[in-house]
C-alpha positions, 0 to 999 in steps of 0.5 A: 120923720117929724115929732108930733104930739097927740092928746087923749083923756077918759073919766074914771068912775071911782077912785080905785087903783084897779078902775085907775090902771084898767082906763089908763091903759085902756086910753093908752092902747085906742091912742097908740092903735088909732095912730099906729104908732111903736113903742120905740116911736114913742119919746116922752109921755106925760098924764095928768089927773084930777085931783079927786084920783088919788089911789095909783098914778096911771104912769105906774100904770102903764109901767105894768104893761111896759115903756120900762124906757119911755120917760113917763110924768105925772101931775095934777090938773090945776083944780077948776071949779066945775071941772069933770070928776075922775079924770084922766090926760095924756099928751104923748110925743112921738116920732112919725112920718111928716104927713102923719095928721095925730087922732086923738083920742077921749074915752067914756065920758071925756068926750065932754072936754073937746067935742070940736075934736070928737064930733 
């Protein structure tokens, strides 16, 4: 077993708690499914949000479906002029077999952040 990390992002249309919760959970479920990650193999999860998303912490959203034993952390993304609004990013660290290649997930317009990984 080795420790791996995989990134993902999703765009949220509006700063409403319900939309942030749905997007956070959808992103995490897709990231976990695409990479066949068991919850017990997750080491930690770091979220970042753009400064326009203030109604809910994505880590709080994830706790609503479990992940109670996993360290979760959320930070505000550095403000960069011209950045895309409404973005939740995630960095998931997990234990996996050595040959496993992490597959990033970019959803709902966040694909523009990393076209090299989503083509």
